[in-house]
Residue, then its C-alpha position, 0 to 999 in steps of 0.5 A: m705973424r706966420e704962426f697966426v696965419g698958420i693956425i687960422l689956415l690949420v684949424p678953422q679952414g683945414l681941420v674943421p671942414l675935414v670934420l664937417l665933411a666926414l660927418d656930412v654936415d650941411s653947414k658952410g659958415w665962413l669955411l672957404a673950402l665948403h664954398l667950393p664945388p663938391w669935388a674940390q672941397l676935400p682937396a682944398a681942406i687938406a691943402f689948407a691944413v697942410v699949408g697951415a701946419v707948415l706955416t705954424v711950424s716954420g713960424v715957431r722955429a723962426d721965433r726959437g732961432r732955428 
């Protein structure tokens, strides 16, 4: 379950907003970070990516028994 939540936080909520912010695309969709005020968008996208990566790695390690 951790892997699933981690991948959702990492890719569509973290990496995609980072790419859209870098390309200056004005599309929000269901990306939570892009619905925040402009000063909070980049830190939120980075936080989503970091938390998603941590959850994904910890979930994979738990499944492997480490």
